[in-house]
PyMOL Python script that loads the backbone (N, CA, C, O; Angstrom):
from pymol import cmd

cmd.read_pdbstr("""\
ATOM      1  N   MET A   1     -16.878  27.824  -8.175  1.00  0.00           N
ATOM      2  CA  MET A   1     -16.298  26.646  -8.807  1.00  0.00           C
ATOM      3  C   MET A   1     -14.797  26.872  -8.990  1.00  0.00           C
ATOM      4  O   MET A   1     -14.366  27.918  -9.475  1.00  0.00           O
ATOM      5  N   THR A   2     -14.029  25.891  -8.599  1.00  0.00           N
ATOM      6  CA  THR A   2     -12.585  25.920  -8.788  1.00  0.00           C
ATOM      7  C   THR A   2     -12.284  25.713 -10.266  1.00  0.00           C
ATOM      8  O   THR A   2     -12.947  24.919 -10.934  1.00  0.00           O
ATOM      9  N   GLN A   3     -11.302  26.416 -10.768  1.00  0.00           N
ATOM     10  CA  GLN A   3     -10.912  26.274 -12.171  1.00  0.00           C
ATOM     11  C   GLN A   3      -9.826  25.210 -12.308  1.00  0.00           C
ATOM     12  O   GLN A   3      -8.885  25.162 -11.516  1.00  0.00           O
ATOM     13  N   TYR A   4      -9.965  24.374 -13.303  1.00  0.00           N
ATOM     14  CA  TYR A   4      -8.993  23.319 -13.589  1.00  0.00           C
ATOM     15  C   TYR A   4      -8.601  23.382 -15.047  1.00  0.00           C
ATOM     16  O   TYR A   4      -9.411  23.724 -15.909  1.00  0.00           O
ATOM     17  N   SER A   5      -7.348  23.047 -15.318  1.00  0.00           N
ATOM     18  CA  SER A   5      -6.902  22.915 -16.706  1.00  0.00           C
ATOM     19  C   SER A   5      -7.167  21.477 -17.152  1.00  0.00           C
ATOM     20  O   SER A   5      -7.392  20.591 -16.327  1.00  0.00           O
ATOM     21  N   GLY A   6      -7.137  21.265 -18.446  1.00  0.00           N
ATOM     22  CA  GLY A   6      -7.315  19.915 -18.966  1.00  0.00           C
ATOM     23  C   GLY A   6      -6.243  18.970 -18.459  1.00  0.00           C
ATOM     24  O   GLY A   6      -6.520  17.809 -18.158  1.00  0.00           O
ATOM     25  N   ILE A   7      -5.025  19.463 -18.364  1.00  0.00           N
ATOM     26  CA  ILE A   7      -3.916  18.631 -17.894  1.00  0.00           C
ATOM     27  C   ILE A   7      -4.137  18.227 -16.441  1.00  0.00           C
ATOM     28  O   ILE A   7      -3.866  17.083 -16.077  1.00  0.00           O
ATOM     29  N   GLN A   8      -4.627  19.150 -15.598  1.00  0.00           N
ATOM     30  CA  GLN A   8      -4.918  18.818 -14.206  1.00  0.00           C
ATOM     31  C   GLN A   8      -6.015  17.770 -14.102  1.00  0.00           C
ATOM     32  O   GLN A   8      -5.899  16.824 -13.323  1.00  0.00           O
ATOM     33  N   ILE A   9      -7.075  17.933 -14.880  1.00  0.00           N
ATOM     34  CA  ILE A   9      -8.180  16.980 -14.846  1.00  0.00           C
ATOM     35  C   ILE A   9      -7.701  15.603 -15.282  1.00  0.00           C
ATOM     36  O   ILE A   9      -8.056  14.598 -14.666  1.00  0.00           O
ATOM     37  N   LYS A  10      -6.904  15.551 -16.329  1.00  0.00           N
ATOM     38  CA  LYS A  10      -6.364  14.275 -16.813  1.00  0.00           C
ATOM     39  C   LYS A  10      -5.544  13.593 -15.720  1.00  0.00           C
ATOM     40  O   LYS A  10      -5.704  12.397 -15.481  1.00  0.00           O
ATOM     41  N   GLN A  11      -4.667  14.348 -15.056  1.00  0.00           N
ATOM     42  CA  GLN A  11      -3.824  13.770 -14.017  1.00  0.00           C
ATOM     43  C   GLN A  11      -4.639  13.266 -12.837  1.00  0.00           C
ATOM     44  O   GLN A  11      -4.339  12.207 -12.287  1.00  0.00           O
ATOM     45  N   ILE A  12      -5.665  14.007 -12.442  1.00  0.00           N
ATOM     46  CA  ILE A  12      -6.504  13.577 -11.325  1.00  0.00           C
ATOM     47  C   ILE A  12      -7.277  12.316 -11.698  1.00  0.00           C
ATOM     48  O   ILE A  12      -7.369  11.390 -10.893  1.00  0.00           O
ATOM     49  N   CYS A  13      -7.829  12.268 -12.897  1.00  0.00           N
ATOM     50  CA  CYS A  13      -8.565  11.071 -13.338  1.00  0.00           C
ATOM     51  C   CYS A  13      -7.646   9.858 -13.422  1.00  0.00           C
ATOM     52  O   CYS A  13      -8.054   8.742 -13.100  1.00  0.00           O
ATOM     53  N   GLU A  14      -6.414  10.076 -13.852  1.00  0.00           N
ATOM     54  CA  GLU A  14      -5.449   8.965 -13.906  1.00  0.00           C
ATOM     55  C   GLU A  14      -5.151   8.434 -12.510  1.00  0.00           C
ATOM     56  O   GLU A  14      -5.102   7.220 -12.307  1.00  0.00           O
ATOM     57  N   SER A  15      -4.955   9.318 -11.560  1.00  0.00           N
ATOM     58  CA  SER A  15      -4.558   8.867 -10.226  1.00  0.00           C
ATOM     59  C   SER A  15      -5.739   8.380  -9.395  1.00  0.00           C
ATOM     60  O   SER A  15      -5.608   7.380  -8.688  1.00  0.00           O
ATOM     61  N   LYS A  16      -6.878   9.045  -9.454  1.00  0.00           N
ATOM     62  CA  LYS A  16      -8.005   8.671  -8.594  1.00  0.00           C
ATOM     63  C   LYS A  16      -8.844   7.543  -9.162  1.00  0.00           C
ATOM     64  O   LYS A  16      -9.284   6.668  -8.417  1.00  0.00           O
ATOM     65  N   LEU A  17      -9.076   7.546 -10.473  1.00  0.00           N
ATOM     66  CA  LEU A  17      -9.933   6.533 -11.086  1.00  0.00           C
ATOM     67  C   LEU A  17      -9.152   5.533 -11.928  1.00  0.00           C
ATOM     68  O   LEU A  17      -9.739   4.632 -12.527  1.00  0.00           O
ATOM     69  N   ARG A  18      -7.840   5.685 -11.976  1.00  0.00           N
ATOM     70  CA  ARG A  18      -6.968   4.805 -12.752  1.00  0.00           C
ATOM     71  C   ARG A  18      -7.366   4.752 -14.226  1.00  0.00           C
ATOM     72  O   ARG A  18      -7.266   3.707 -14.867  1.00  0.00           O
ATOM     73  N   ILE A  19      -7.815   5.880 -14.750  1.00  0.00           N
ATOM     74  CA  ILE A  19      -8.157   5.970 -16.173  1.00  0.00           C
ATOM     75  C   ILE A  19      -6.856   6.055 -16.956  1.00  0.00           C
ATOM     76  O   ILE A  19      -5.978   6.859 -16.643  1.00  0.00           O
ATOM     77  N   GLU A  20      -6.742   5.211 -17.981  1.00  0.00           N
ATOM     78  CA  GLU A  20      -5.579   5.242 -18.864  1.00  0.00           C
ATOM     79  C   GLU A  20      -5.968   5.990 -20.126  1.00  0.00           C
ATOM     80  O   GLU A  20      -6.831   5.553 -20.886  1.00  0.00           O
ATOM     81  N   PHE A  21      -5.318   7.120 -20.332  1.00  0.00           N
ATOM     82  CA  PHE A  21      -5.620   7.959 -21.485  1.00  0.00           C
ATOM     83  C   PHE A  21      -4.699   7.624 -22.640  1.00  0.00           C
ATOM     84  O   PHE A  21      -3.565   7.181 -22.461  1.00  0.00           O
ATOM     85  N   ARG A  22      -5.224   7.852 -23.826  1.00  0.00           N
ATOM     86  CA  ARG A  22      -4.391   7.784 -25.016  1.00  0.00           C
ATOM     87  C   ARG A  22      -4.625   9.070 -25.788  1.00  0.00           C
ATOM     88  O   ARG A  22      -5.706   9.658 -25.743  1.00  0.00           O
ATOM     89  N   ARG A  23      -3.608   9.481 -26.481  1.00  0.00           N
ATOM     90  CA  ARG A  23      -3.695  10.727 -27.243  1.00  0.00           C
ATOM     91  C   ARG A  23      -4.637  10.514 -28.415  1.00  0.00           C
ATOM     92  O   ARG A  23      -4.432   9.621 -29.237  1.00  0.00           O
ATOM     93  N   GLY A  24      -5.652  11.327 -28.483  1.00  0.00           N
ATOM     94  CA  GLY A  24      -6.612  11.224 -29.566  1.00  0.00           C
ATOM     95  C   GLY A  24      -6.245  12.129 -30.719  1.00  0.00           C
ATOM     96  O   GLY A  24      -5.155  12.700 -30.762  1.00  0.00           O
ATOM     97  N   ARG A  25      -7.156  12.248 -31.639  1.00  0.00           N
ATOM     98  CA  ARG A  25      -6.948  13.170 -32.753  1.00  0.00           C
ATOM     99  C   ARG A  25      -7.013  14.593 -32.240  1.00  0.00           C
ATOM    100  O   ARG A  25      -7.807  14.904 -31.352  1.00  0.00           O
ATOM    101  N   GLY A  26      -6.200  15.438 -32.782  1.00  0.00           N
ATOM    102  CA  GLY A  26      -6.239  16.840 -32.385  1.00  0.00           C
ATOM    103  C   GLY A  26      -5.629  17.057 -31.018  1.00  0.00           C
ATOM    104  O   GLY A  26      -4.582  16.499 -30.690  1.00  0.00           O
ATOM    105  N   SER A  27      -6.290  17.866 -30.236  1.00  0.00           N
ATOM    106  CA  SER A  27      -5.714  18.284 -28.967  1.00  0.00           C
ATOM    107  C   SER A  27      -6.474  17.728 -27.760  1.00  0.00           C
ATOM    108  O   SER A  27      -6.644  18.421 -26.756  1.00  0.00           O
ATOM    109  N   HIS A  28      -6.928  16.483 -27.861  1.00  0.00           N
ATOM    110  CA  HIS A  28      -7.679  15.864 -26.777  1.00  0.00           C
ATOM    111  C   HIS A  28      -7.086  14.505 -26.423  1.00  0.00           C
ATOM    112  O   HIS A  28      -6.422  13.856 -27.231  1.00  0.00           O
ATOM    113  N   HIS A  29      -7.352  14.106 -25.190  1.00  0.00           N
ATOM    114  CA  HIS A  29      -7.004  12.766 -24.717  1.00  0.00           C
ATOM    115  C   HIS A  29      -8.307  12.049 -24.383  1.00  0.00           C
ATOM    116  O   HIS A  29      -9.215  12.649 -23.809  1.00  0.00           O
ATOM    117  N   SER A  30      -8.404  10.776 -24.737  1.00  0.00           N
ATOM    118  CA  SER A  30      -9.569   9.972 -24.394  1.00  0.00           C
ATOM    119  C   SER A  30      -9.138   8.827 -23.501  1.00  0.00           C
ATOM    120  O   SER A  30      -8.063   8.252 -23.676  1.00  0.00           O
ATOM    121  N   GLY A  31      -9.984   8.506 -22.546  1.00  0.00           N
ATOM    122  CA  GLY A  31      -9.681   7.397 -21.654  1.00  0.00           C
ATOM    123  C   GLY A  31     -10.955   6.740 -21.156  1.00  0.00           C
ATOM    124  O   GLY A  31     -12.035   7.329 -21.197  1.00  0.00           O
ATOM    125  N   TRP A  32     -10.812   5.520 -20.690  1.00  0.00           N
ATOM    126  CA  TRP A  32     -11.940   4.743 -20.193  1.00  0.00           C
ATOM    127  C   TRP A  32     -11.773   4.469 -18.710  1.00  0.00           C
ATOM    128  O   TRP A  32     -10.670   4.198 -18.235  1.00  0.00           O
ATOM    129  N   TYR A  33     -12.890   4.545 -17.979  1.00  0.00           N
ATOM    130  CA  TYR A  33     -12.913   4.056 -16.613  1.00  0.00           C
ATOM    131  C   TYR A  33     -13.248   2.569 -16.713  1.00  0.00           C
ATOM    132  O   TYR A  33     -14.297   2.195 -17.238  1.00  0.00           O
ATOM    133  N   VAL A  34     -12.357   1.733 -16.210  1.00  0.00           N
ATOM    134  CA  VAL A  34     -12.509   0.283 -16.320  1.00  0.00           C
ATOM    135  C   VAL A  34     -12.723  -0.291 -14.927  1.00  0.00           C
ATOM    136  O   VAL A  34     -11.979   0.022 -13.998  1.00  0.00           O
ATOM    137  N   LYS A  35     -13.735  -1.127 -14.789  1.00  0.00           N
ATOM    138  CA  LYS A  35     -14.030  -1.804 -13.523  1.00  0.00           C
ATOM    139  C   LYS A  35     -14.237  -3.284 -13.825  1.00  0.00           C
ATOM    140  O   LYS A  35     -15.061  -3.645 -14.664  1.00  0.00           O
ATOM    141  N   ASP A  36     -13.487  -4.132 -13.138  1.00  0.00           N
ATOM    142  CA  ASP A  36     -13.567  -5.581 -13.325  1.00  0.00           C
ATOM    143  C   ASP A  36     -13.400  -5.986 -14.790  1.00  0.00           C
ATOM    144  O   ASP A  36     -14.086  -6.884 -15.280  1.00  0.00           O
ATOM    145  N   GLY A  37     -12.481  -5.312 -15.475  1.00  0.00           N
ATOM    146  CA  GLY A  37     -12.186  -5.638 -16.861  1.00  0.00           C
ATOM    147  C   GLY A  37     -13.192  -5.115 -17.866  1.00  0.00           C
ATOM    148  O   GLY A  37     -13.057  -5.384 -19.059  1.00  0.00           O
ATOM    149  N   ARG A  38     -14.203  -4.373 -17.418  1.00  0.00           N
ATOM    150  CA  ARG A  38     -15.233  -3.838 -18.318  1.00  0.00           C
ATOM    151  C   ARG A  38     -15.057  -2.331 -18.466  1.00  0.00           C
ATOM    152  O   ARG A  38     -14.872  -1.621 -17.477  1.00  0.00           O
ATOM    153  N   ARG A  39     -15.114  -1.855 -19.687  1.00  0.00           N
ATOM    154  CA  ARG A  39     -15.094  -0.415 -19.946  1.00  0.00           C
ATOM    155  C   ARG A  39     -16.473   0.134 -19.597  1.00  0.00           C
ATOM    156  O   ARG A  39     -17.480  -0.288 -20.165  1.00  0.00           O
ATOM    157  N   LEU A  40     -16.510   1.075 -18.661  1.00  0.00           N
ATOM    158  CA  LEU A  40     -17.801   1.586 -18.211  1.00  0.00           C
ATOM    159  C   LEU A  40     -18.083   3.020 -18.644  1.00  0.00           C
ATOM    160  O   LEU A  40     -19.169   3.315 -19.142  1.00  0.00           O
ATOM    161  N   LYS A  41     -17.126   3.900 -18.461  1.00  0.00           N
ATOM    162  CA  LYS A  41     -17.328   5.312 -18.774  1.00  0.00           C
ATOM    163  C   LYS A  41     -16.133   5.836 -19.544  1.00  0.00           C
ATOM    164  O   LYS A  41     -14.984   5.563 -19.196  1.00  0.00           O
ATOM    165  N   ARG A  42     -16.416   6.592 -20.595  1.00  0.00           N
ATOM    166  CA  ARG A  42     -15.357   7.181 -21.420  1.00  0.00           C
ATOM    167  C   ARG A  42     -15.354   8.684 -21.203  1.00  0.00           C
ATOM    168  O   ARG A  42     -16.409   9.315 -21.148  1.00  0.00           O
ATOM    169  N   ILE A  43     -14.172   9.248 -21.081  1.00  0.00           N
ATOM    170  CA  ILE A  43     -14.047  10.697 -20.920  1.00  0.00           C
ATOM    171  C   ILE A  43     -13.021  11.222 -21.920  1.00  0.00           C
ATOM    172  O   ILE A  43     -11.993  10.595 -22.177  1.00  0.00           O
ATOM    173  N   THR A  44     -13.328  12.383 -22.470  1.00  0.00           N
ATOM    174  CA  THR A  44     -12.418  13.085 -23.370  1.00  0.00           C
ATOM    175  C   THR A  44     -12.033  14.391 -22.697  1.00  0.00           C
ATOM    176  O   THR A  44     -12.893  15.174 -22.293  1.00  0.00           O
ATOM    177  N   VAL A  45     -10.724  14.617 -22.582  1.00  0.00           N
ATOM    178  CA  VAL A  45     -10.201  15.789 -21.874  1.00  0.00           C
ATOM    179  C   VAL A  45      -9.317  16.595 -22.822  1.00  0.00           C
ATOM    180  O   VAL A  45      -8.427  16.040 -23.467  1.00  0.00           O
ATOM    181  N   PRO A  46      -9.561  17.901 -22.907  1.00  0.00           N
ATOM    182  CA  PRO A  46      -8.696  18.737 -23.741  1.00  0.00           C
ATOM    183  C   PRO A  46      -7.266  18.766 -23.195  1.00  0.00           C
ATOM    184  O   PRO A  46      -7.058  18.808 -21.983  1.00  0.00           O
ATOM    185  N   ASN A  47      -6.306  18.744 -24.080  1.00  0.00           N
ATOM    186  CA  ASN A  47      -4.895  18.816 -23.699  1.00  0.00           C
ATOM    187  C   ASN A  47      -4.491  20.285 -23.673  1.00  0.00           C
ATOM    188  O   ASN A  47      -3.911  20.810 -24.622  1.00  0.00           O
ATOM    189  N   THR A  48      -4.817  20.931 -22.552  1.00  0.00           N
ATOM    190  CA  THR A  48      -4.536  22.354 -22.443  1.00  0.00           C
ATOM    191  C   THR A  48      -4.150  22.729 -21.019  1.00  0.00           C
ATOM    192  O   THR A  48      -4.563  22.082 -20.057  1.00  0.00           O
ATOM    193  N   ARG A  49      -3.365  23.768 -20.904  1.00  0.00           N
ATOM    194  CA  ARG A  49      -3.012  24.310 -19.589  1.00  0.00           C
ATOM    195  C   ARG A  49      -3.979  25.431 -19.187  1.00  0.00           C
ATOM    196  O   ARG A  49      -3.903  25.952 -18.074  1.00  0.00           O
ATOM    197  N   LYS A  50      -4.874  25.794 -20.087  1.00  0.00           N
ATOM    198  CA  LYS A  50      -5.858  26.845 -19.806  1.00  0.00           C
ATOM    199  C   LYS A  50      -7.010  26.267 -18.989  1.00  0.00           C
ATOM    200  O   LYS A  50      -7.249  25.060 -19.003  1.00  0.00           O
ATOM    201  N   ASP A  51      -7.722  27.144 -18.275  1.00  0.00           N
ATOM    202  CA  ASP A  51      -8.896  26.721 -17.521  1.00  0.00           C
ATOM    203  C   ASP A  51      -9.963  26.190 -18.474  1.00  0.00           C
ATOM    204  O   ASP A  51     -10.172  26.721 -19.565  1.00  0.00           O
ATOM    205  N   ILE A  52     -10.623  25.142 -18.033  1.00  0.00           N
ATOM    206  CA  ILE A  52     -11.681  24.519 -18.838  1.00  0.00           C
ATOM    207  C   ILE A  52     -12.948  25.374 -18.747  1.00  0.00           C
ATOM    208  O   ILE A  52     -13.355  25.733 -17.642  1.00  0.00           O
ATOM    209  N   PRO A  53     -13.581  25.710 -19.873  1.00  0.00           N
ATOM    210  CA  PRO A  53     -14.824  26.480 -19.843  1.00  0.00           C
ATOM    211  C   PRO A  53     -15.956  25.668 -19.190  1.00  0.00           C
ATOM    212  O   PRO A  53     -15.921  24.438 -19.202  1.00  0.00           O
ATOM    213  N   PRO A  54     -16.954  26.354 -18.625  1.00  0.00           N
ATOM    214  CA  PRO A  54     -18.047  25.667 -17.924  1.00  0.00           C
ATOM    215  C   PRO A  54     -18.763  24.607 -18.770  1.00  0.00           C
ATOM    216  O   PRO A  54     -19.107  23.543 -18.254  1.00  0.00           O
ATOM    217  N   GLY A  55     -18.990  24.878 -20.042  1.00  0.00           N
ATOM    218  CA  GLY A  55     -19.678  23.904 -20.894  1.00  0.00           C
ATOM    219  C   GLY A  55     -18.889  22.620 -21.065  1.00  0.00           C
ATOM    220  O   GLY A  55     -19.456  21.529 -21.018  1.00  0.00           O
ATOM    221  N   THR A  56     -17.593  22.743 -21.262  1.00  0.00           N
ATOM    222  CA  THR A  56     -16.722  21.577 -21.410  1.00  0.00           C
ATOM    223  C   THR A  56     -16.628  20.825 -20.093  1.00  0.00           C
ATOM    224  O   THR A  56     -16.624  19.594 -20.080  1.00  0.00           O
ATOM    225  N   PHE A  57     -16.552  21.558 -18.979  1.00  0.00           N
ATOM    226  CA  PHE A  57     -16.502  20.951 -17.656  1.00  0.00           C
ATOM    227  C   PHE A  57     -17.761  20.102 -17.420  1.00  0.00           C
ATOM    228  O   PHE A  57     -17.673  18.971 -16.944  1.00  0.00           O
ATOM    229  N   GLY A  58     -18.923  20.658 -17.756  1.00  0.00           N
ATOM    230  CA  GLY A  58     -20.179  19.927 -17.602  1.00  0.00           C
ATOM    231  C   GLY A  58     -20.239  18.704 -18.492  1.00  0.00           C
ATOM    232  O   GLY A  58     -20.760  17.663 -18.089  1.00  0.00           O
ATOM    233  N   SER A  59     -19.709  18.820 -19.700  1.00  0.00           N
ATOM    234  CA  SER A  59     -19.674  17.687 -20.623  1.00  0.00           C
ATOM    235  C   SER A  59     -18.820  16.549 -20.070  1.00  0.00           C
ATOM    236  O   SER A  59     -19.209  15.384 -20.149  1.00  0.00           O
ATOM    237  N   MET A  60     -17.662  16.881 -19.513  1.00  0.00           N
ATOM    238  CA  MET A  60     -16.799  15.847 -18.930  1.00  0.00           C
ATOM    239  C   MET A  60     -17.475  15.189 -17.737  1.00  0.00           C
ATOM    240  O   MET A  60     -17.353  13.979 -17.544  1.00  0.00           O
ATOM    241  N   ALA A  61     -18.185  15.977 -16.937  1.00  0.00           N
ATOM    242  CA  ALA A  61     -18.919  15.414 -15.792  1.00  0.00           C
ATOM    243  C   ALA A  61     -19.957  14.408 -16.278  1.00  0.00           C
ATOM    244  O   ALA A  61     -20.057  13.307 -15.735  1.00  0.00           O
ATOM    245  N   ARG A  62     -20.727  14.778 -17.291  1.00  0.00           N
ATOM    246  CA  ARG A  62     -21.756  13.874 -17.832  1.00  0.00           C
ATOM    247  C   ARG A  62     -21.139  12.606 -18.411  1.00  0.00           C
ATOM    248  O   ARG A  62     -21.708  11.522 -18.280  1.00  0.00           O
ATOM    249  N   GLN A  63     -19.981  12.734 -19.050  1.00  0.00           N
ATOM    250  CA  GLN A  63     -19.325  11.558 -19.613  1.00  0.00           C
ATOM    251  C   GLN A  63     -19.006  10.533 -18.527  1.00  0.00           C
ATOM    252  O   GLN A  63     -19.046   9.327 -18.770  1.00  0.00           O
ATOM    253  N   LEU A  64     -18.690  11.024 -17.326  1.00  0.00           N
ATOM    254  CA  LEU A  64     -18.392  10.120 -16.213  1.00  0.00           C
ATOM    255  C   LEU A  64     -19.635   9.769 -15.401  1.00  0.00           C
ATOM    256  O   LEU A  64     -19.543   9.060 -14.399  1.00  0.00           O
ATOM    257  N   GLY A  65     -20.802  10.265 -15.831  1.00  0.00           N
ATOM    258  CA  GLY A  65     -22.050   9.945 -15.141  1.00  0.00           C
ATOM    259  C   GLY A  65     -22.240  10.735 -13.858  1.00  0.00           C
ATOM    260  O   GLY A  65     -22.915  10.274 -12.938  1.00  0.00           O
ATOM    261  N   LEU A  66     -21.641  11.938 -13.789  1.00  0.00           N
ATOM    262  CA  LEU A  66     -21.698  12.757 -12.587  1.00  0.00           C
ATOM    263  C   LEU A  66     -22.338  14.111 -12.875  1.00  0.00           C
ATOM    264  O   LEU A  66     -22.394  14.554 -14.022  1.00  0.00           O
ATOM    265  N   THR A  67     -22.819  14.760 -11.817  1.00  0.00           N
ATOM    266  CA  THR A  67     -23.228  16.154 -11.931  1.00  0.00           C
ATOM    267  C   THR A  67     -21.971  17.015 -11.887  1.00  0.00           C
ATOM    268  O   THR A  67     -20.889  16.521 -11.568  1.00  0.00           O
ATOM    269  N   ARG A  68     -22.109  18.284 -12.201  1.00  0.00           N
ATOM    270  CA  ARG A  68     -20.958  19.195 -12.108  1.00  0.00           C
ATOM    271  C   ARG A  68     -20.403  19.222 -10.688  1.00  0.00           C
ATOM    272  O   ARG A  68     -19.188  19.221 -10.489  1.00  0.00           O
ATOM    273  N   GLU A  69     -21.300  19.247  -9.703  1.00  0.00           N
ATOM    274  CA  GLU A  69     -20.878  19.309  -8.308  1.00  0.00           C
ATOM    275  C   GLU A  69     -20.137  18.037  -7.902  1.00  0.00           C
ATOM    276  O   GLU A  69     -19.122  18.106  -7.207  1.00  0.00           O
ATOM    277  N   GLN A  70     -20.636  16.878  -8.330  1.00  0.00           N
ATOM    278  CA  GLN A  70     -19.963  15.619  -8.024  1.00  0.00           C
ATOM    279  C   GLN A  70     -18.600  15.543  -8.705  1.00  0.00           C
ATOM    280  O   GLN A  70     -17.630  15.078  -8.106  1.00  0.00           O
ATOM    281  N   PHE A  71     -18.525  15.998  -9.951  1.00  0.00           N
ATOM    282  CA  PHE A  71     -17.260  15.995 -10.673  1.00  0.00           C
ATOM    283  C   PHE A  71     -16.246  16.906  -9.981  1.00  0.00           C
ATOM    284  O   PHE A  71     -15.071  16.561  -9.856  1.00  0.00           O
ATOM    285  N   GLU A  72     -16.717  18.072  -9.535  1.00  0.00           N
ATOM    286  CA  GLU A  72     -15.826  18.970  -8.807  1.00  0.00           C
ATOM    287  C   GLU A  72     -15.373  18.314  -7.501  1.00  0.00           C
ATOM    288  O   GLU A  72     -14.222  18.482  -7.096  1.00  0.00           O
ATOM    289  N   GLY A  73     -16.263  17.571  -6.836  1.00  0.00           N
ATOM    290  CA  GLY A  73     -15.885  16.841  -5.627  1.00  0.00           C
ATOM    291  C   GLY A  73     -14.819  15.795  -5.912  1.00  0.00           C
ATOM    292  O   GLY A  73     -13.904  15.602  -5.111  1.00  0.00           O
ATOM    293  N   LEU A  74     -14.935  15.118  -7.051  1.00  0.00           N
ATOM    294  CA  LEU A  74     -13.923  14.145  -7.452  1.00  0.00           C
ATOM    295  C   LEU A  74     -12.577  14.847  -7.645  1.00  0.00           C
ATOM    296  O   LEU A  74     -11.544  14.347  -7.200  1.00  0.00           O
ATOM    297  N   LEU A  75     -12.590  15.985  -8.297  1.00  0.00           N
ATOM    298  CA  LEU A  75     -11.357  16.717  -8.565  1.00  0.00           C
ATOM    299  C   LEU A  75     -10.771  17.338  -7.298  1.00  0.00           C
ATOM    300  O   LEU A  75      -9.554  17.473  -7.173  1.00  0.00           O
ATOM    301  N   ASP A  76     -11.639  17.713  -6.364  1.00  0.00           N
ATOM    302  CA  ASP A  76     -11.191  18.340  -5.114  1.00  0.00           C
ATOM    303  C   ASP A  76     -10.861  17.321  -4.022  1.00  0.00           C
ATOM    304  O   ASP A  76     -10.639  17.706  -2.874  1.00  0.00           O
ATOM    305  N   CYS A  77     -10.826  16.036  -4.358  1.00  0.00           N
ATOM    306  CA  CYS A  77     -10.468  14.953  -3.429  1.00  0.00           C
ATOM    307  C   CYS A  77     -11.527  14.661  -2.387  1.00  0.00           C
ATOM    308  O   CYS A  77     -11.221  14.007  -1.390  1.00  0.00           O
ATOM    309  N   VAL A  78     -12.755  15.112  -2.567  1.00  0.00           N
ATOM    310  CA  VAL A  78     -13.837  14.774  -1.652  1.00  0.00           C
ATOM    311  C   VAL A  78     -14.380  13.386  -1.992  1.00  0.00           C
ATOM    312  O   VAL A  78     -14.804  12.647  -1.103  1.00  0.00           O
ATOM    313  N   ILE A  79     -14.364  13.036  -3.270  1.00  0.00           N
ATOM    314  CA  ILE A  79     -14.887  11.758  -3.754  1.00  0.00           C
ATOM    315  C   ILE A  79     -13.716  10.892  -4.212  1.00  0.00           C
ATOM    316  O   ILE A  79     -12.888  11.325  -5.013  1.00  0.00           O
ATOM    317  N   ASP A  80     -13.656   9.652  -3.692  1.00  0.00           N
ATOM    318  CA  ASP A  80     -12.629   8.713  -4.130  1.00  0.00           C
ATOM    319  C   ASP A  80     -13.262   7.677  -5.061  1.00  0.00           C
ATOM    320  O   ASP A  80     -14.442   7.779  -5.396  1.00  0.00           O
ATOM    321  N   GLU A  81     -12.485   6.691  -5.473  1.00  0.00           N
ATOM    322  CA  GLU A  81     -12.992   5.714  -6.442  1.00  0.00           C
ATOM    323  C   GLU A  81     -14.170   4.914  -5.888  1.00  0.00           C
ATOM    324  O   GLU A  81     -15.124   4.645  -6.617  1.00  0.00           O
ATOM    325  N   ASP A  82     -14.120   4.530  -4.618  1.00  0.00           N
ATOM    326  CA  ASP A  82     -15.243   3.781  -4.028  1.00  0.00           C
ATOM    327  C   ASP A  82     -16.519   4.620  -4.027  1.00  0.00           C
ATOM    328  O   ASP A  82     -17.592   4.127  -4.372  1.00  0.00           O
ATOM    329  N   ALA A  83     -16.398   5.884  -3.640  1.00  0.00           N
ATOM    330  CA  ALA A  83     -17.558   6.775  -3.648  1.00  0.00           C
ATOM    331  C   ALA A  83     -18.058   6.984  -5.075  1.00  0.00           C
ATOM    332  O   ALA A  83     -19.264   7.051  -5.310  1.00  0.00           O
ATOM    333  N   TYR A  84     -17.130   7.088  -6.025  1.00  0.00           N
ATOM    334  CA  TYR A  84     -17.511   7.230  -7.428  1.00  0.00           C
ATOM    335  C   TYR A  84     -18.326   6.022  -7.892  1.00  0.00           C
ATOM    336  O   TYR A  84     -19.347   6.178  -8.561  1.00  0.00           O
ATOM    337  N   ASN A  85     -17.871   4.822  -7.535  1.00  0.00           N
ATOM    338  CA  ASN A  85     -18.602   3.612  -7.923  1.00  0.00           C
ATOM    339  C   ASN A  85     -20.012   3.600  -7.361  1.00  0.00           C
ATOM    340  O   ASN A  85     -20.940   3.165  -8.041  1.00  0.00           O
ATOM    341  N   SER A  86     -20.190   4.068  -6.137  1.00  0.00           N
ATOM    342  CA  SER A  86     -21.535   4.088  -5.579  1.00  0.00           C
ATOM    343  C   SER A  86     -22.394   5.174  -6.230  1.00  0.00           C
ATOM    344  O   SER A  86     -23.611   5.020  -6.337  1.00  0.00           O
ATOM    345  N   LEU A  87     -21.769   6.267  -6.665  1.00  0.00           N
ATOM    346  CA  LEU A  87     -22.510   7.319  -7.356  1.00  0.00           C
ATOM    347  C   LEU A  87     -23.028   6.850  -8.715  1.00  0.00           C
ATOM    348  O   LEU A  87     -24.130   7.213  -9.127  1.00  0.00           O
ATOM    349  N   ILE A  88     -22.225   6.044  -9.404  1.00  0.00           N
ATOM    350  CA  ILE A  88     -22.679   5.564 -10.717  1.00  0.00           C
ATOM    351  C   ILE A  88     -23.372   4.208 -10.593  1.00  0.00           C
ATOM    352  O   ILE A  88     -23.695   3.561 -11.589  1.00  0.00           O
ATOM    353  N   ARG A  89     -23.589   3.797  -9.347  1.00  0.00           N
ATOM    354  CA  ARG A  89     -24.367   2.595  -9.003  1.00  0.00           C
ATOM    355  C   ARG A  89     -23.795   1.306  -9.597  1.00  0.00           C
ATOM    356  O   ARG A  89     -24.444   0.618 -10.385  1.00  0.00           O
ATOM    357  N   LEU A  90     -22.565   1.005  -9.194  1.00  0.00           N
ATOM    358  CA  LEU A  90     -21.943  -0.256  -9.610  1.00  0.00           C
ATOM    359  C   LEU A  90     -22.082  -1.282  -8.520  1.00  0.00           C
ATOM    360  O   LEU A  90     -21.623  -2.413  -8.675  1.00  0.00           O
TER     361      LEU A  90
END
""", "prot")
cmd.dss("prot")
cmd.show_as("cartoon", "prot")
cmd.util.cbc("prot")
cmd.orient("prot")
């Protein structure tokens, strides 16, 4: 598994899924995946330059309705927004 920091994950989600994050309480950012004006999936990402631990990585994957492998594919540019929509069955 490739290691990602919270900042990297946030940037990839912003660019690939057009998630708009807002600074939450503490050291996390929260954002929604929006499709056709509807909020569908919410993700919370730690604001850190350190590698994300496996448990947190899995939690973020579940928040987006993905397996760890699918989430890693999204981050590694294998999965784009259209593929993501078909994975979450939109």
